[in-house]
N, C-alpha and C positions, 0 to 999 in steps of 0.2 A: 505494499500499500503505500502512497505517495501523499503527503502531505504539502500543498503549495502556498505560500504566503506573498501577498499582493500589497503594495503602496506602504502605508504606514504600519501593517502587521509584518511586514519583511524587515522593516527598520528594527522592530520592536524584538523579532525572533532573531535577526542577525543572518539569515540565510533565505534564499529563495524556495528551497526545498527540502525535504527530508523524508527518507525512506524508513518506514516504520514496518516492523514484521508482525505477525498475528500474535505472536507470545507477548510483545509488548503492548498492543491493544488490538482487538478484534471487533469492539463497537467504537462508535463514534464518542460516546460518553467517556469510555477508556481513553480513547484518544487524546481529548482535549484535559483530561486529567493527567496523561502521561507528559503532554506537552508543557502545561504550568509545573510539573516537577523537574523536567529538564531545562527549562527556561523560565527561572522564577520571576524575571522581571516582566514575562508576559501573563502572570496570573491576574493581576488586577486589571490586565485588558480583555481577558477572557471570562473572569468569573465574578459576578457582582457581590454584594456584602452578604446575601444569603447562600453564597456557593454554587449560585447556579449560574450556567452560562448567560453572558451578558445579552439582552434582546437585540442590543444595537449592531452586535456584530455579525454580518453575514458570513454564513458558511454553507457549504454545498458539498455533499456527497455525490460522485457521478453527475454533477448538474442541479442536483435535486436538494431542496433545503429539508435536511433530516428532523428538523423541528415540526414540520407537517407531516411525517411518514408515520404510518399508524404505530409504530413501537416508539417513535420519536425518537429522543437522545441515544435509546438503544439499537439504531440503526445498524445493522451488521456491516462490517468491512470486509470486501473481498481482498484477495493477493493484489489484484489489478486495480482495486479503487483510486481514485484520486480525490482527496478532500482538499478542497480550495475556502483558503479564508480572507477575507477583505478587511479595508479599514473599518471601524464602527462609524456607524452611519450618523453623520454630527448635523444634518440638516434638518432635524426634527425626528420624533419617534414614528414616523409614518412608514412602517413595515408590516408585513403580512400578519405576523403574531401580533402587533398591538391592535392592527383592524380586527382581529379575531377575538380579543378580550371582550369580554361580556359587557363591561362598561365604556366601551369605546363610543363616542358619539352621545352620551346620555349625562353630559357634564362633569362628569369626575375628572379629576387631573391629577398629574402625580406631583404638582406644584404646591408650595407653602405648607 
């Protein structure tokens, strides 16, 4: 499996890609934990204060958002999978996960 890092995520991680074998991570969740352990400076860029993957970090397994898959963060990784990590979204929280939140558009905000 290959993890690829783009834009600011590449700067944070310090490399453009990393080959990971299934003994190190065979699910997407295991991969991000592995990356946080291997690259400690990346942890606050990958995880929020609750230990969940930050919603503003776009990541894709073989071109698909694992958070939208039936098994979510436990999406299995195949030996030939490509996992892509992009810079956090900074122009607002308008991504698919937020749009699917039950309170989206009902006057609830994360501010204040």
